[in-house]
C-alpha positions as CSV (number, residue, x, y, z in Angstrom):
1,X,0.0,0.0,0.0
2,X,2.9,2.3,0.5
3,X,3.2,2.8,-3.3
4,X,-0.4,3.9,-3.6
5,X,-1.4,7.5,-3.6
6,X,-4.0,9.5,-1.6
7,X,-4.9,13.1,-2.7
8,X,-5.0,15.5,0.2
9,X,-7.4,18.2,-0.8
10,X,-6.0,21.4,0.6
11,X,-4.7,24.8,-0.6
12,X,-3.1,25.6,2.8
13,X,0.6,25.2,2.6
14,X,1.1,25.2,6.4
15,X,-1.4,22.4,6.8
16,X,0.3,20.3,4.1
17,X,3.6,20.9,5.8
18,X,2.4,19.6,9.1
19,X,0.6,16.6,7.6
20,X,3.8,15.6,5.7
21,X,6.0,16.1,8.7
22,X,3.7,13.9,10.9
23,X,3.5,11.2,8.3
24,X,7.2,11.3,7.5
25,X,7.9,10.8,11.2
26,X,5.7,7.7,11.2
27,X,7.4,6.3,8.1
28,X,10.8,6.9,9.8
29,X,9.5,4.7,12.6
30,X,8.8,1.9,10.1
31,X,5.1,2.6,9.5
32,X,4.0,1.7,5.9
33,X,1.8,4.5,4.5
34,X,0.6,5.5,1.1
35,X,2.0,8.6,-0.7
36,X,0.2,11.8,-0.2
37,X,-0.2,14.4,-3.1
38,X,-1.8,17.8,-2.5
39,X,-4.5,19.3,-4.7
40,X,-6.6,22.4,-4.3
41,X,-10.2,22.1,-5.3
42,X,-13.0,24.6,-5.2
43,X,-15.4,22.8,-2.8
44,X,-18.5,24.5,-1.4
45,X,-18.2,26.0,2.1
46,X,-20.6,23.8,4.0
47,X,-22.1,24.5,7.4
48,X,-23.0,22.1,10.2
49,X,-21.2,19.9,12.7
50,X,-17.5,19.3,11.8
51,X,-17.8,15.6,11.3
52,X,-20.8,15.9,8.9
53,X,-19.0,18.8,7.0
54,X,-15.8,16.8,6.6
55,X,-17.7,13.7,5.4
56,X,-19.7,15.6,2.8
57,X,-16.6,17.5,1.5
58,X,-14.8,14.1,1.2
59,X,-17.7,12.7,-0.9
60,X,-17.5,15.7,-3.2
61,X,-13.8,15.6,-3.4
62,X,-13.7,11.9,-4.2
63,X,-16.1,12.4,-7.1
64,X,-14.0,15.3,-8.5
65,X,-10.7,13.5,-8.1
66,X,-12.0,10.1,-9.1
67,X,-9.9,8.3,-6.5
68,X,-8.7,8.1,-2.9
69,X,-8.9,11.4,-1.1
70,X,-8.6,12.9,2.4
71,X,-9.9,16.2,3.6
72,X,-9.5,18.1,6.8
73,X,-11.5,20.6,8.8
74,X,-10.0,22.5,11.7
75,X,-12.0,24.1,14.6
76,X,-11.2,26.3,17.6
77,X,-13.9,25.8,20.2
78,X,-14.4,28.1,23.2
79,X,-16.1,26.2,26.0
80,X,-17.8,29.4,27.4
81,X,-19.5,29.9,24.0
82,X,-20.7,26.3,23.7
83,X,-18.1,25.4,21.1
84,X,-18.1,28.5,19.0
85,X,-16.4,29.7,16.8
86,X,-15.8,26.1,16.0
87,X,-15.6,25.4,12.2
88,X,-16.1,29.2,11.6
89,X,-12.9,30.2,13.2
90,X,-11.3,31.1,9.9
91,X,-13.9,33.8,9.3
92,X,-13.8,35.0,13.0
93,X,-10.1,35.3,12.8
94,X,-10.2,37.2,9.4
95,X,-12.7,39.7,10.8
96,X,-11.6,40.1,14.4
97,X,-7.9,39.2,14.5
98,X,-6.2,37.7,17.6
99,X,-7.2,40.5,19.9
100,X,-10.8,40.2,18.8
101,X,-10.8,36.4,19.6
102,X,-9.7,37.3,23.2
103,X,-12.4,40.0,23.5
104,X,-15.1,37.4,22.7
105,X,-14.3,35.9,26.1
106,X,-13.9,39.2,28.0
107,X,-17.2,38.7,29.9
108,X,-16.3,35.1,30.9
109,X,-14.0,33.7,33.6
110,X,-13.8,30.5,31.6
111,X,-11.1,30.9,28.9
112,X,-10.8,27.2,28.3
113,X,-10.9,25.9,24.7
114,X,-10.0,23.0,22.6
115,X,-8.5,22.7,19.1
116,X,-10.2,20.1,16.9
117,X,-9.2,18.5,13.7
118,X,-11.5,16.3,11.7
119,X,-10.0,14.2,8.8
120,X,-12.2,12.3,6.5
121,X,-11.0,9.6,4.1
122,X,-12.6,8.0,1.1
123,X,-11.0,5.3,-1.1
124,X,-13.0,6.7,-4.1
125,X,-16.3,7.9,-5.4
126,X,-18.1,4.7,-4.5
127,X,-16.7,4.4,-1.0
128,X,-18.3,5.8,2.1
129,X,-16.1,8.4,3.9
130,X,-14.6,7.5,7.3
131,X,-14.2,10.3,9.8
132,X,-11.5,10.8,12.4
133,X,-11.7,13.3,15.3
134,X,-8.6,14.7,17.1
135,X,-8.7,17.2,20.0
136,X,-6.2,19.1,22.1
137,X,-7.4,20.9,25.2
138,X,-6.1,24.3,26.2
139,X,-7.1,28.0,26.7
140,X,-7.3,31.3,24.9
141,X,-4.6,33.8,25.8
142,X,-3.3,37.1,24.4
143,X,-1.2,36.4,21.3
144,X,2.3,35.2,21.9
145,X,4.8,33.8,19.4
146,X,5.3,34.0,15.6
147,X,2.2,35.2,13.8
148,X,2.6,32.7,10.9
149,X,-0.2,30.2,11.2
150,X,-3.7,31.2,11.9
151,X,-4.8,31.3,15.5
152,X,-1.7,29.5,16.9
153,X,-0.5,32.6,18.8
154,X,-3.7,32.7,21.0
155,X,-4.0,28.9,21.8
156,X,-2.1,27.6,24.8
157,X,-2.4,23.8,25.0
158,X,-2.6,22.2,28.4
159,X,0.4,20.1,27.4
160,X,2.5,22.9,26.1
161,X,4.4,23.9,29.3
162,X,2.9,27.4,29.2
163,X,3.7,28.0,25.5
164,X,1.2,28.8,22.8
165,X,1.2,26.7,19.6
166,X,3.1,29.6,17.9
167,X,5.9,29.5,20.5
168,X,6.5,25.8,20.4
169,X,9.0,24.1,18.2
170,X,7.4,22.4,15.2
171,X,8.2,18.9,16.4
172,X,6.9,19.6,19.9
173,X,3.6,21.0,18.5
174,X,3.2,18.1,16.1
175,X,3.6,15.7,19.0
176,X,0.5,16.9,20.8
177,X,-1.6,18.8,18.2
178,X,-5.2,18.2,17.3
179,X,-4.0,17.5,13.7
180,X,-1.5,14.9,14.9
181,X,-4.2,13.1,16.9
182,X,-6.7,13.0,14.1
183,X,-4.1,12.0,11.6
184,X,-2.9,9.2,14.0
185,X,-6.5,7.8,13.9
186,X,-6.5,8.0,10.1
187,X,-3.1,6.3,9.6
188,X,-4.1,3.6,12.1
189,X,-7.2,2.9,10.0
190,X,-5.1,2.7,6.8
191,X,-2.8,0.2,8.5
192,X,-5.6,-1.9,10.0
193,X,-7.6,-2.0,6.7
194,X,-4.7,-2.0,4.3
195,X,-5.9,-4.8,2.2
196,X,-9.5,-3.5,1.8
197,X,-8.4,0.1,1.3
198,X,-5.7,-1.0,-1.2
199,X,-8.2,-3.0,-3.2
200,X,-10.6,-0.1,-3.3
201,X,-7.9,2.3,-4.5
202,X,-6.9,-0.1,-7.2
203,X,-10.5,-0.6,-8.3
204,X,-11.0,3.2,-8.6
205,X,-7.7,3.5,-10.5
206,X,-8.8,0.8,-13.0
207,X,-12.1,2.5,-13.5
208,X,-10.4,5.8,-14.3
209,X,-8.0,4.1,-16.7
210,X,-11.0,2.7,-18.7
211,X,-12.5,6.2,-19.1
212,X,-9.3,7.8,-20.4
213,X,-9.0,8.3,-24.1
């Protein structure tokens, strides 16, 4: 299965960098994994619970790619706000900035939050997506660290020794991140179901080959 390819549907270079680093570390430890190629698609911006959004995006992506795909949705959830901004964090951050995210919690003593990553995988257009949820608990703090990747400067994970994601070394962040935990579930699934997943990927590849001129 390590010679087969899964398309990671993303246009975010930082996400792709983290995913490749995490999977490369697993390969270095002897884990057999398929290759991952990135591709940007214009998928609709869906609304709803993260697991349902990821599954539906995965279905749409598999149809467009015509093969095995994985998609990812990331959330930042404030416990005092019942889980919001959640999957809408991208737009909240764009409109409010890091300071504005802190101000959302100004009236609350509870600054706790969790970072959530939901990967969905499909072996092809005829396969039902499988969803994997990863979470890291922490709290919202005034921005600290390099302002290079989304909301990392305002999220201080409980396991981060007082550092925000943005202040942590990349390997240290990847060891505890929500993305790492979700991706660990996905790669474990790929290993446990290697034969079935491999057969599905080959089936879809054969179907594509028949339709090519």
